ZAVEX-26671 format. One record per atom (N, C-alpha, C): atom name; residue number from 1; x, y, z. Coordinates in nm, 4 decimals. Example, Ala and Ser with C-alpha at 12.3 -4.5 7.8 and 13.67 -1.06 7.14 Angstrom:
% ZAVEX-26671
("N",1,(1.3190,-0.5690,0.7800))
("CA",1,(1.2300,-0.4500,0.7800))
("C",1,(1.3200,-0.3300,0.7800))
("N",2,(1.2850,-0.2250,0.7080))
("CA",2,(1.3670,-0.1060,0.7140))
("C",2,(1.2900,0.0030,0.7870))
This chain:
% ZAVEX-26671
("N",1,(2.3620,-2.4739,-0.1708))
("CA",1,(2.2302,-2.4179,-0.1455))
("C",1,(2.1633,-2.3950,-0.2806))
("N",2,(2.0369,-2.4181,-0.2860))
("CA",2,(1.9651,-2.4090,-0.4130))
("C",2,(1.9441,-2.2634,-0.4547))
("N",3,(1.9326,-2.2449,-0.5835))
("CA",3,(1.9089,-2.1120,-0.6389))
("C",3,(1.7593,-2.0897,-0.6569))
("N",4,(1.7221,-1.9650,-0.6659))
("CA",4,(1.5821,-1.9278,-0.6860))
("C",4,(1.5463,-1.9456,-0.8324))
("N",5,(1.4320,-2.0069,-0.8559))
("CA",5,(1.3784,-2.0203,-0.9905))
("C",5,(1.2413,-1.9537,-0.9922))
("N",6,(1.2197,-1.8666,-1.0887))
("CA",6,(1.0927,-1.7966,-1.1008))
("C",6,(1.0525,-1.7968,-1.2465))
("N",7,(0.9308,-1.8409,-1.2730))
("CA",7,(0.8783,-1.8381,-1.4081))
("C",7,(0.7316,-1.7977,-1.4022))
("N",8,(0.6909,-1.7166,-1.4965))
("CA",8,(0.5527,-1.6717,-1.5078))
("C",8,(0.5079,-1.7022,-1.6495))
("N",9,(0.3928,-1.7636,-1.6622))
("CA",9,(0.3404,-1.8006,-1.7932))
("C",9,(0.2926,-1.6768,-1.8684))
("N",10,(0.3435,-1.6626,-1.9910))
("CA",10,(0.3019,-1.5517,-2.0770))
("C",10,(0.1643,-1.5835,-2.1331))
("N",11,(0.0717,-1.4891,-2.1166))
("CA",11,(-0.0635,-1.5096,-2.1685))
("C",11,(-0.1032,-1.3938,-2.2593))
("N",12,(-0.1822,-1.4284,-2.3569))
("CA",12,(-0.2394,-1.3287,-2.4456))
("C",12,(-0.3715,-1.3838,-2.4957))
("N",13,(-0.4737,-1.3105,-2.5113))
("CA",13,(-0.4874,-1.1673,-2.4846))
("C",13,(-0.4988,-1.1402,-2.3353))
("N",14,(-0.4802,-1.0163,-2.2988))
("CA",14,(-0.4871,-0.9743,-2.1597))
("C",14,(-0.6167,-0.8989,-2.1347))
("N",15,(-0.6607,-0.8997,-2.0098))
("CA",15,(-0.7846,-0.8334,-1.9708))
("C",15,(-0.7592,-0.6834,-1.9545))
("N",16,(-0.8180,-0.6042,-2.0404))
("CA",16,(-0.7966,-0.4593,-2.0371))
("C",16,(-0.8519,-0.3964,-1.9101))
("N",17,(-0.9683,-0.4419,-1.8648))
("CA",17,(-1.0312,-0.3824,-1.7474))
("C",17,(-0.9494,-0.4049,-1.6208))
("N",18,(-0.9057,-0.5280,-1.5974))
("CA",18,(-0.8278,-0.5534,-1.4752))
("C",18,(-0.6943,-0.4807,-1.4775))
("N",19,(-0.6363,-0.4654,-1.5949))
("CA",19,(-0.5097,-0.3926,-1.6041))
("C",19,(-0.5292,-0.2426,-1.5901))
("N",20,(-0.6437,-0.1918,-1.6338))
("CA",20,(-0.6704,-0.0483,-1.6212))
("C",20,(-0.6728,-0.0054,-1.4754))
("N",21,(-0.7248,-0.0912,-1.3886))
("CA",21,(-0.7361,-0.0581,-1.2464))
("C",21,(-0.6402,-0.1403,-1.1599))
("N",22,(-0.5345,-0.1918,-1.2197))
("CA",22,(-0.4413,-0.2808,-1.1491))
("C",22,(-0.3813,-0.2180,-1.0242))
("N",23,(-0.3426,-0.0927,-1.0339))
("CA",23,(-0.2801,-0.0261,-0.9190))
("C",23,(-0.3749,-0.0247,-0.7995))
("N",24,(-0.5007,0.0011,-0.8238))
("CA",24,(-0.5991,0.0055,-0.7150))
("C",24,(-0.6245,-0.1340,-0.6597))
("N",25,(-0.6411,-0.2331,-0.7486))
("CA",25,(-0.6707,-0.3682,-0.7027))
("C",25,(-0.5506,-0.4349,-0.6354))
("N",26,(-0.4315,-0.3884,-0.6620))
("CA",26,(-0.3125,-0.4470,-0.6006))
("C",26,(-0.2842,-0.3899,-0.4618))
("N",27,(-0.3482,-0.2801,-0.4252))
("CA",27,(-0.3184,-0.2140,-0.2974))
("C",27,(-0.3315,-0.3068,-0.1764))
("N",28,(-0.4397,-0.3853,-0.1615))
("CA",28,(-0.4464,-0.4731,-0.0435))
("C",28,(-0.3270,-0.5681,-0.0331))
("N",29,(-0.2880,-0.6263,-0.1468))
("CA",29,(-0.1724,-0.7159,-0.1449))
("C",29,(-0.0442,-0.6411,-0.1112))
("N",30,(-0.0282,-0.5232,-0.1681))
("CA",30,(0.0948,-0.4474,-0.1450))
("C",30,(0.1069,-0.4039,0.0008))
("N",31,(-0.0039,-0.3724,0.0650))
("CA",31,(-0.0013,-0.3370,0.2078))
("C",31,(0.0409,-0.4578,0.2909))
("N",32,(-0.0200,-0.5721,0.2634))
("CA",32,(0.0131,-0.6935,0.3395))
("C",32,(0.1556,-0.7376,0.3117))
("N",33,(0.1958,-0.7320,0.1845))
("CA",33,(0.3312,-0.7730,0.1478))
("C",33,(0.4350,-0.6818,0.2141))
("N",34,(0.4043,-0.5547,0.2264))
("CA",34,(0.4950,-0.4639,0.2962))
("C",34,(0.5134,-0.5089,0.4415))
("N",35,(0.4047,-0.5467,0.5063))
("CA",35,(0.4132,-0.5926,0.6456))
("C",35,(0.4892,-0.7244,0.6564))
("N",36,(0.4594,-0.8193,0.5671))
("CA",36,(0.5280,-0.9479,0.5793))
("C",36,(0.6738,-0.9400,0.5355))
("N",37,(0.7069,-0.8433,0.4508))
("CA",37,(0.8487,-0.8268,0.4172))
("C",37,(0.9248,-0.7731,0.5382))
("N",38,(0.8598,-0.6929,0.6197))
("CA",38,(0.9234,-0.6483,0.7449))
("C",38,(0.9431,-0.7678,0.8377))
("N",39,(0.8430,-0.8568,0.8429))
("CA",39,(0.8558,-0.9791,0.9216))
("C",39,(0.9729,-1.0622,0.8700))
("N",40,(0.9843,-1.0766,0.7388))
("CA",40,(1.0943,-1.1529,0.6803))
("C",40,(1.2295,-1.0900,0.7136))
("N",41,(1.2358,-0.9573,0.7191))
("CA",41,(1.3604,-0.8909,0.7556))
("C",41,(1.3981,-0.9202,0.9000))
("N",42,(1.3008,-0.9182,0.9887))
("CA",42,(1.3275,-0.9504,1.1297))
("C",42,(1.3714,-1.0958,1.1429))
("N",43,(1.3021,-1.1852,1.0724))
("CA",43,(1.3404,-1.3268,1.0754))
("C",43,(1.4815,-1.3466,1.0211))
("N",44,(1.5192,-1.2668,0.9233))
("CA",44,(1.6534,-1.2774,0.8658))
("C",44,(1.7609,-1.2364,0.9656))
("N",45,(1.7312,-1.1361,1.0459))
("CA",45,(1.8275,-1.0951,1.1493))
("C",45,(1.8449,-1.2074,1.2516))
("N",46,(1.7343,-1.2678,1.2920))
("CA",46,(1.7414,-1.3805,1.3854))
("C",46,(1.8175,-1.4964,1.3207))
("N",47,(1.7845,-1.5251,1.1949))
("CA",47,(1.8528,-1.6329,1.1216))
("C",47,(2.0021,-1.6029,1.1074))
("N",48,(2.0377,-1.4762,1.0912))
("CA",48,(2.1783,-1.4374,1.0792))
("C",48,(2.2561,-1.4809,1.2030))
("N",49,(2.2018,-1.4497,1.3205))
("CA",49,(2.2687,-1.4901,1.4448))
("C",49,(2.2775,-1.6420,1.4562))
("N",50,(2.1721,-1.7113,1.4193))
("CA",50,(2.1724,-1.8573,1.4269))
("C",50,(2.2790,-1.9157,1.3352))
("N",51,(2.2875,-1.8662,1.2127))
("CA",51,(2.3845,-1.9198,1.1167))
("C",51,(2.5264,-1.8848,1.1572))
("N",52,(2.5490,-1.7621,1.1982))
("CA",52,(2.6853,-1.7214,1.2349))
("C",52,(2.7369,-1.8031,1.3539))
("N",53,(2.6503,-1.8331,1.4496))
("CA",53,(2.6960,-1.9052,1.5691))
("C",53,(2.6880,-2.0572,1.5560))
("N",54,(2.5966,-2.1105,1.4743))
("CA",54,(2.5832,-2.2557,1.4654))
("C",54,(2.6249,-2.3121,1.3299))
("N",55,(2.6247,-2.2300,1.2263))
("CA",55,(2.6595,-2.2774,1.0936))
("C",55,(2.5438,-2.3444,1.0201))
("N",56,(2.4264,-2.3466,1.0820))
("CA",56,(2.3096,-2.4101,1.0202))
("C",56,(2.1922,-2.3135,1.0215))
("N",57,(2.1066,-2.3292,0.9232))
("CA",57,(1.9838,-2.2498,0.9188))
("C",57,(1.8757,-2.3187,1.0018))
("N",58,(1.7908,-2.2377,1.0626))
("CA",58,(1.6756,-2.2913,1.1371))
("C",58,(1.5640,-2.3174,1.0367))
("N",59,(1.5163,-2.4405,1.0294))
("CA",59,(1.4194,-2.4798,0.9270))
("C",59,(1.2865,-2.4038,0.9409))
("N",60,(1.2372,-2.3852,1.0618))
("CA",60,(1.1109,-2.3153,1.0813))
("C",60,(1.1180,-2.1698,1.0360))
("N",61,(1.2258,-2.1016,1.0721))
("CA",61,(1.2443,-1.9632,1.0277))
("C",61,(1.2597,-1.9576,0.8760))
("N",62,(1.3337,-2.0544,0.8219))
("CA",62,(1.3541,-2.0587,0.6775))
("C",62,(1.2214,-2.0761,0.6039))
("N",63,(1.1378,-2.1691,0.6511))
("CA",63,(1.0085,-2.1944,0.5865))
("C",63,(0.9180,-2.0713,0.5906))
("N",64,(0.9126,-2.0043,0.7044))
("CA",64,(0.8281,-1.8861,0.7174))
("C",64,(0.8789,-1.7724,0.6273))
("N",65,(1.0085,-1.7526,0.6247))
("CA",65,(1.0664,-1.6484,0.5399))
("C",65,(1.0453,-1.6806,0.3922))
("N",66,(1.0580,-1.8069,0.3554))
("CA",66,(1.0341,-1.8470,0.2176))
("C",66,(0.8881,-1.8235,0.1784))
("N",67,(0.7963,-1.8513,0.2687))
("CA",67,(0.6556,-1.8240,0.2431))
("C",67,(0.6290,-1.6757,0.2232))
("N",68,(0.6931,-1.5938,0.3045))
("CA",68,(0.6806,-1.4480,0.2884))
("C",68,(0.7313,-1.4046,0.1517))
("N",69,(0.8454,-1.4581,0.1101))
("CA",69,(0.9026,-1.4206,-0.0193))
("C",69,(0.8147,-1.4692,-0.1342))
("N",70,(0.7570,-1.5863,-0.1207))
("CA",70,(0.6680,-1.6384,-0.2252))
("C",70,(0.5488,-1.5457,-0.2455))
("N",71,(0.4861,-1.5038,-0.1362))
("CA",71,(0.3719,-1.4123,-0.1453))
("C",71,(0.4161,-1.2783,-0.2051))
("N",72,(0.5313,-1.2320,-0.1602))
("CA",72,(0.5859,-1.1051,-0.2097))
("C",72,(0.6067,-1.1105,-0.3620))
("N",73,(0.6620,-1.2188,-0.4108))
("CA",73,(0.6874,-1.2343,-0.5542))
("C",73,(0.5560,-1.2348,-0.6319))
("N",74,(0.4568,-1.3103,-0.5836))
("CA",74,(0.3281,-1.3174,-0.6537))
("C",74,(0.2573,-1.1820,-0.6550))
("N",75,(0.2628,-1.1105,-0.5427))
("CA",75,(0.1956,-0.9802,-0.5337))
("C",75,(0.2622,-0.8775,-0.6250))
("N",76,(0.3955,-0.8728,-0.6251))
("CA",76,(0.4641,-0.7766,-0.7107))
("C",76,(0.4477,-0.8115,-0.8584))
("N",77,(0.4459,-0.9399,-0.8913))
("CA",77,(0.4242,-0.9791,-1.0304))
("C",77,(0.2853,-0.9372,-1.0762))
("N",78,(0.1860,-0.9496,-0.9893))
("CA",78,(0.0509,-0.9046,-1.0235))
("C",78,(0.0474,-0.7528,-1.0380))
("N",79,(0.1081,-0.6823,-0.9438))
("CA",79,(0.1061,-0.5356,-0.9455))
("C",79,(0.1786,-0.4792,-1.0680))
("N",80,(0.2774,-0.5508,-1.1178))
("CA",80,(0.3528,-0.5022,-1.2344))
("C",80,(0.2987,-0.5570,-1.3665))
("N",81,(0.1752,-0.6039,-1.3630))
("CA",81,(0.1012,-0.6463,-1.4822))
("C",81,(0.1624,-0.7652,-1.5548))
("N",82,(0.2169,-0.8601,-1.4799))
("CA",82,(0.2731,-0.9804,-1.5403))
("C",82,(0.1660,-1.0843,-1.5708))
("N",83,(0.0551,-1.0801,-1.4972))
("CA",83,(-0.0562,-1.1735,-1.5215))
("C",83,(-0.1847,-1.1103,-1.4693))
("N",84,(-0.2995,-1.1683,-1.5070))
("CA",84,(-0.4291,-1.1087,-1.4748))
("C",84,(-0.5014,-1.1728,-1.3568))
("N",85,(-0.4735,-1.2959,-1.3220))
("CA",85,(-0.5432,-1.3657,-1.2140))
("C",85,(-0.5118,-1.2995,-1.0803))
("N",86,(-0.6173,-1.2670,-1.0042))
("CA",86,(-0.5947,-1.2021,-0.8750))
("C",86,(-0.5262,-1.3004,-0.7806))
("N",87,(-0.4159,-1.2604,-0.7180))
("CA",87,(-0.3403,-1.3538,-0.6341))
("C",87,(-0.4142,-1.3909,-0.5055))
("N",88,(-0.3808,-1.5084,-0.4558))
("CA",88,(-0.4370,-1.5589,-0.3318))
("C",88,(-0.3789,-1.4827,-0.2126))
("N",89,(-0.4621,-1.4582,-0.1134))
("CA",89,(-0.4142,-1.4009,0.0119))
("C",89,(-0.3629,-1.5158,0.0973))
("N",90,(-0.2340,-1.5284,0.1085))
("CA",90,(-0.1755,-1.6358,0.1884))
("C",90,(-0.0456,-1.6833,0.1282))
("N",91,(0.0151,-1.7790,0.1958))
("CA",91,(0.1448,-1.8291,0.1533))
("C",91,(0.1354,-1.9323,0.0411))
("N",92,(0.0153,-1.9790,0.0111))
("CA",92,(0.0003,-2.0776,-0.0950))
("C",92,(-0.0640,-2.0135,-0.2166))
("N",93,(-0.0129,-2.0479,-0.3332))
("CA",93,(-0.0720,-1.9944,-0.4553))
("C",93,(-0.1896,-2.0818,-0.4951))
("N",94,(-0.2850,-2.0209,-0.5654))
("CA",94,(-0.4028,-2.0946,-0.6133))
("C",94,(-0.3961,-2.1054,-0.7657))
("N",95,(-0.4486,-2.0074,-0.8359))
("CA",95,(-0.4560,-2.0133,-0.9821))
("C",95,(-0.3544,-1.9236,-1.0513))
("N",96,(-0.2651,-1.8641,-0.9758))
("CA",96,(-0.1684,-1.7728,-1.0373))
("C",96,(-0.0709,-1.8512,-1.1257))
("N",97,(-0.0361,-1.7951,-1.2417))
("CA",97,(0.0575,-1.8639,-1.3319))
("C",97,(0.2039,-1.8379,-1.2941))
("N",98,(0.2325,-1.8358,-1.1662))
("CA",98,(0.3665,-1.8062,-1.1162))
("C",98,(0.4270,-1.9330,-1.0565))
("N",99,(0.5460,-1.9683,-1.1019))
("CA",99,(0.6191,-2.0822,-1.0467))
("C",99,(0.7426,-2.0294,-0.9752))
("N",100,(0.7357,-2.0270,-0.8425))
("CA",100,(0.8476,-1.9815,-0.7606))
("C",100,(0.9044,-2.1034,-0.6890))
("N",101,(1.0312,-2.1326,-0.7144))
("CA",101,(1.0927,-2.2513,-0.6561))
("C",101,(1.2186,-2.2111,-0.5800))
("N",102,(1.2215,-2.2497,-0.4547))
("CA",102,(1.3398,-2.2357,-0.3703))
("C",102,(1.3321,-2.3479,-0.2685))
("N",103,(1.4176,-2.4466,-0.2837))
("CA",103,(1.4109,-2.5655,-0.2001))
("C",103,(1.5093,-2.5585,-0.0842))
("N",104,(1.4693,-2.6197,0.0269))
("CA",104,(1.5529,-2.6315,0.1456))
("C",104,(1.6722,-2.7203,0.1135))
("N",105,(1.7867,-2.6818,0.1658))
("CA",105,(1.9076,-2.7596,0.1465))
("C",105,(1.9651,-2.7910,0.2839))
("N",106,(1.9958,-2.9170,0.3066))
("CA",106,(2.0493,-2.9603,0.4361))
("C",106,(2.1951,-2.9208,0.4571))
("N",107,(2.2619,-2.8796,0.3514))
("CA",107,(2.4042,-2.8454,0.3619))
("C",107,(2.4240,-2.7297,0.4593))
("N",108,(2.5343,-2.7316,0.5336))
("CA",108,(2.5604,-2.6206,0.6260))
("C",108,(2.5793,-2.4883,0.5509))
("N",109,(2.5398,-2.3817,0.6144))
("CA",109,(2.5521,-2.2491,0.5545))
("C",109,(2.6963,-2.2006,0.5644))
("N",110,(2.7352,-2.1171,0.4721))
("CA",110,(2.8675,-2.0578,0.4711))
("C",110,(2.8670,-1.9417,0.5713))
("N",111,(2.9312,-1.9616,0.6857))
("CA",111,(2.9281,-1.8603,0.7928))
("C",111,(2.9864,-1.7271,0.7494))
("N",112,(3.0974,-1.7296,0.6782))
("CA",112,(3.1609,-1.6050,0.6352))
("C",112,(3.0710,-1.5301,0.5379))
("N",113,(3.0129,-1.6028,0.4422))
("CA",113,(2.9223,-1.5405,0.3463))
("C",113,(2.8021,-1.4783,0.4169))
("N",114,(2.7497,-1.5471,0.5157))
("CA",114,(2.6347,-1.4946,0.5899))
("C",114,(2.6766,-1.3755,0.6758))
("N",115,(2.7914,-1.3845,0.7407))
("CA",115,(2.8374,-1.2758,0.8281))
("C",115,(2.8584,-1.1460,0.7498))
("N",116,(2.9055,-1.1568,0.6267))
("CA",116,(2.9338,-1.0395,0.5446))
("C",116,(2.8294,-1.0179,0.4347))
("N",117,(2.7140,-1.0776,0.4493))
("CA",117,(2.6117,-1.0773,0.3442))
("C",117,(2.5743,-0.9379,0.2981))
("N",118,(2.5554,-0.8459,0.3887))
("CA",118,(2.5114,-0.7114,0.3501))
("C",118,(2.6173,-0.6413,0.2647))
("N",119,(2.7432,-0.6687,0.2914))
("CA",119,(2.8515,-0.6096,0.2126))
("C",119,(2.8600,-0.6774,0.0760))
("N",120,(2.8509,-0.8105,0.0757))
("CA",120,(2.8569,-0.8850,-0.0507))
("C",120,(2.7405,-0.8497,-0.1429))
("N",121,(2.6279,-0.8112,-0.0866))
("CA",121,(2.5073,-0.7861,-0.1659))
("C",121,(2.5060,-0.6485,-0.2322))
("N",122,(2.5972,-0.5605,-0.1965))
("CA",122,(2.5942,-0.4235,-0.2491))
("C",122,(2.5992,-0.4178,-0.4020))
("N",123,(2.6888,-0.4905,-0.4708))
("CA",123,(2.6874,-0.4831,-0.6178))
("C",123,(2.5545,-0.5320,-0.6783))
("N",124,(2.5003,-0.6394,-0.6259))
("CA",124,(2.3713,-0.6904,-0.6755))
("C",124,(2.2595,-0.5920,-0.6452))
("N",125,(2.2666,-0.5262,-0.5320))
("CA",125,(2.1659,-0.4267,-0.4961))
("C",125,(2.1708,-0.3078,-0.5918))
("N",126,(2.2896,-0.2624,-0.6260))
("CA",126,(2.3035,-0.1512,-0.7208))
("C",126,(2.2512,-0.1901,-0.8595))
("N",127,(2.2839,-0.3119,-0.9038))
("CA",127,(2.2332,-0.3597,-1.0320))
("C",127,(2.0801,-0.3672,-1.0298))
("N",128,(2.0244,-0.4156,-0.9210))
("CA",128,(1.8787,-0.4272,-0.9095))
("C",128,(1.8119,-0.2906,-0.9142))
("N",129,(1.8716,-0.1918,-0.8524))
("CA",129,(1.8157,-0.0565,-0.8566))
("C",129,(1.8110,-0.0057,-1.0002))
("N",130,(1.9193,-0.0250,-1.0752))
("CA",130,(1.9238,0.0198,-1.2148))
("C",130,(1.8193,-0.0548,-1.2985))
("N",131,(1.8099,-0.1863,-1.2791))
("CA",131,(1.7121,-0.2658,-1.3542))
("C",131,(1.5704,-0.2235,-1.3181))
("N",132,(1.5433,-0.1979,-1.1906))
("CA",132,(1.4092,-0.1572,-1.1481))
("C",132,(1.3708,-0.0190,-1.2017))
("N",133,(1.4677,0.0700,-1.2183))
("CA",133,(1.4371,0.2001,-1.2793))
("C",133,(1.3915,0.1783,-1.4241))
("N",134,(1.4628,0.0938,-1.4963))
("CA",134,(1.4201,0.0606,-1.6320))
("C",134,(1.2858,-0.0100,-1.6332))
("N",135,(1.2648,-0.0993,-1.5363))
("CA",135,(1.1384,-0.1736,-1.5284))
("C",135,(1.0206,-0.0800,-1.5032))
("N",136,(1.0417,0.0265,-1.4295))
("CA",136,(0.9338,0.1226,-1.4047))
("C",136,(0.8813,0.1801,-1.5358))
("N",137,(0.9716,0.2168,-1.6253))
("CA",137,(0.9298,0.2693,-1.7556))
("C",137,(0.8614,0.1618,-1.8405))
("N",138,(0.9109,0.0386,-1.8304))
("CA",138,(0.8500,-0.0709,-1.9053))
("C",138,(0.7108,-0.1026,-1.8501))
("N",139,(0.6917,-0.0938,-1.7199))
("CA",139,(0.5598,-0.1172,-1.6593))
("C",139,(0.4593,-0.0144,-1.7103))
("N",140,(0.5007,0.1108,-1.7154))
("CA",140,(0.4115,0.2165,-1.7655))
("C",140,(0.3772,0.1907,-1.9121))
("N",141,(0.4772,0.1557,-1.9925))
("CA",141,(0.4522,0.1255,-2.1337))
("C",141,(0.3642,0.0016,-2.1482))
("N",142,(0.3849,-0.0972,-2.0624))
("CA",142,(0.3021,-0.2180,-2.0639))
("C",142,(0.1573,-0.1857,-2.0323))
("N",143,(0.1372,-0.0989,-1.9349))
("CA",143,(0.0007,-0.0606,-1.8981))
("C",143,(-0.0722,-0.0010,-2.0184))
("N",144,(-0.0058,0.0911,-2.0877))
("CA",144,(-0.0665,0.1510,-2.2064))
("C",144,(-0.0869,0.0479,-2.3177))
("N",145,(0.0103,-0.0388,-2.3375))
("CA",145,(-0.0009,-0.1396,-2.4438))
("C",145,(-0.1191,-0.2327,-2.4183))
("N",146,(-0.1336,-0.2788,-2.2949))
("CA",146,(-0.2454,-0.3682,-2.2632))
("C",146,(-0.3775,-0.2930,-2.2728))
("N",147,(-0.3790,-0.1706,-2.2266))
("CA",147,(-0.5021,-0.0911,-2.2291))
("C",147,(-0.5509,-0.0669,-2.3716))
("N",148,(-0.4591,-0.0377,-2.4631))
("CA",148,(-0.4998,-0.0033,-2.5996))
("C",148,(-0.5047,-0.1233,-2.6950))
("N",149,(-0.4182,-0.2227,-2.6755))
("CA",149,(-0.4139,-0.3343,-2.7706))
("C",149,(-0.4698,-0.4648,-2.7142))
("N",150,(-0.4785,-0.4749,-2.5829))
("CA",150,(-0.5279,-0.5985,-2.5225))
("C",150,(-0.4230,-0.7071,-2.5109))
("N",151,(-0.2979,-0.6744,-2.5397))
("CA",151,(-0.1905,-0.7726,-2.5245))
("C",151,(-0.0637,-0.7026,-2.4763))
("N",152,(0.0215,-0.7816,-2.4145))
("CA",152,(0.1483,-0.7298,-2.3657))
("C",152,(0.2577,-0.7745,-2.4621))
("N",153,(0.3366,-0.6819,-2.5161))
("CA",153,(0.4453,-0.7225,-2.6050))
("C",153,(0.5402,-0.8195,-2.5347))
("N",154,(0.5794,-0.9220,-2.6066))
("CA",154,(0.6611,-1.0285,-2.5473))
("C",154,(0.7943,-0.9757,-2.4933))
("N",155,(0.8557,-0.8806,-2.5606))
("CA",155,(0.9817,-0.8244,-2.5135))
("C",155,(0.9677,-0.7543,-2.3793))
("N",156,(0.8579,-0.6815,-2.3626))
("CA",156,(0.8327,-0.6151,-2.2341))
("C",156,(0.8106,-0.7182,-2.1246))
("N",157,(0.7340,-0.8224,-2.1562))
("CA",157,(0.7095,-0.9289,-2.0582))
("C",157,(0.8411,-0.9942,-2.0167))
("N",158,(0.9249,-1.0276,-2.1135))
("CA",158,(1.0526,-1.0937,-2.0827))
("C",158,(1.1429,-1.0060,-1.9969))
("N",159,(1.1488,-0.8761,-2.0275))
("CA",159,(1.2306,-0.7865,-1.9453))
("C",159,(1.1773,-0.7800,-1.8022))
("N",160,(1.0452,-0.7659,-1.7874))
("CA",160,(0.9870,-0.7593,-1.6534))
("C",160,(1.0055,-0.8903,-1.5777))
("N",161,(0.9989,-1.0036,-1.6482))
("CA",161,(1.0223,-1.1330,-1.5837))
("C",161,(1.1658,-1.1422,-1.5323))
("N",162,(1.2607,-1.0964,-1.6112))
("CA",162,(1.4009,-1.0978,-1.5667))
("C",162,(1.4214,-1.0036,-1.4484))
("N",163,(1.3542,-0.8899,-1.4486))
("CA",163,(1.3636,-0.7976,-1.3352))
("C",163,(1.3028,-0.8607,-1.2101))
("N",164,(1.1888,-0.9289,-1.2250))
("CA",164,(1.1259,-0.9982,-1.1115))
("C",164,(1.2170,-1.1078,-1.0578))
("N",165,(1.2798,-1.1829,-1.1477))
("CA",165,(1.3727,-1.2882,-1.1050))
("C",165,(1.4887,-1.2299,-1.0264))
("N",166,(1.5454,-1.1222,-1.0782))
("CA",166,(1.6572,-1.0591,-1.0082))
("C",166,(1.6149,-1.0128,-0.8697))
("N",167,(1.4982,-0.9500,-0.8604))
("CA",167,(1.4491,-0.9050,-0.7304))
("C",167,(1.4239,-1.0205,-0.6351))
("N",168,(1.3674,-1.1297,-0.6849))
("CA",168,(1.3421,-1.2471,-0.6003))
("C",168,(1.4728,-1.3103,-0.5547))
("N",169,(1.5701,-1.3183,-0.6445))
("CA",169,(1.7002,-1.3763,-0.6076))
("C",169,(1.7737,-1.2896,-0.5067))
("N",170,(1.7657,-1.1577,-0.5251))
("CA",170,(1.8292,-1.0680,-0.4294))
("C",170,(1.7617,-1.0777,-0.2934))
("N",171,(1.6303,-1.0810,-0.2912))
("CA",171,(1.5585,-1.0933,-0.1637))
("C",171,(1.5921,-1.2249,-0.0950))
("N",172,(1.5952,-1.3348,-0.1701))
("CA",172,(1.6296,-1.4645,-0.1111))
("C",172,(1.7716,-1.4619,-0.0547))
("N",173,(1.8617,-1.3952,-0.1237))
("CA",173,(1.9998,-1.3836,-0.0774))
("C",173,(2.0080,-1.2988,0.0493))
("N",174,(1.9364,-1.1858,0.0500))
("CA",174,(1.9389,-1.0983,0.1676))
("C",174,(1.8617,-1.1572,0.2851))
("N",175,(1.7563,-1.2352,0.2571))
("CA",175,(1.6797,-1.3009,0.3639))
("C",175,(1.7496,-1.4259,0.4158))
("N",176,(1.8691,-1.4556,0.3636))
("CA",176,(1.9517,-1.5696,0.4044))
("C",176,(1.8859,-1.7032,0.3726))
("N",177,(1.8046,-1.7065,0.2683))
("CA",177,(1.7418,-1.8315,0.2271))
("C",177,(1.8358,-1.9145,0.1402))
("N",178,(1.9323,-1.8496,0.0789))
("CA",178,(2.0272,-1.9167,-0.0087))
("C",178,(2.1617,-1.8472,-0.0027))
("N",179,(2.2663,-1.9218,-0.0352))
("CA",179,(2.4002,-1.8636,-0.0467))
("C",179,(2.4348,-1.8346,-0.1919))
("N",180,(2.3449,-1.8664,-0.2838))
("CA",180,(2.3679,-1.8435,-0.4262))
("C",180,(2.3546,-1.6953,-0.4562))
("N",181,(2.4607,-1.6385,-0.5133))
("CA",181,(2.4619,-1.4953,-0.5418))
("C",181,(2.3613,-1.4626,-0.6508))
("N",182,(2.2832,-1.3535,-0.6348))
("CA",182,(2.1817,-1.3188,-0.7352))
("C",182,(2.2431,-1.2755,-0.8669))
("N",183,(2.1778,-1.3179,-0.9750))
("CA",183,(2.2243,-1.2794,-1.1090))
("C",183,(2.1055,-1.2402,-1.1941))
("N",184,(2.1338,-1.1598,-1.2943))
("CA",184,(2.0302,-1.1150,-1.3876))
("C",184,(2.0284,-1.2126,-1.5046))
("N",185,(1.9267,-1.2965,-1.5080))
("CA",185,(1.9140,-1.3936,-1.6190))
("C",185,(1.7718,-1.4429,-1.6277))
């Protein structure tokens, strides 16, 4: 099964005005993404039963869940000040500098891995929580840096990109889109 690939183009200078009000402008996306992530969770439960009993993923459910995750990744990357272009409302990206890749694989799913997925994911979930706590402080520092200097320090961007990748990989793993275990890289 293919692994998740996520890349966001680093840009400088950054727009101070859009970053100053980023939290407010991201609210519509965050509300919708919250709803579609619930949809993806329900689809994952259905997909879990399909995989455990048949050994194969349902392509339609997989495509819809992947679309939900793609939108989720773009919205969270925008909300965490990774880029300035306002994201598209929908499953397709327009001008966002986000490259999210997760390809369908015809190979049969690992039934045991899927059956015990929630247990297997606990270490990655704990790591993600720790990384996200650190990312929260970096997001706040990034907001101030962009507001006062007009640019985001490259080290902060790289850390936030790695945190976004970890979150996307964990979500793809928990949504049963891939059998590849999430890693921080």
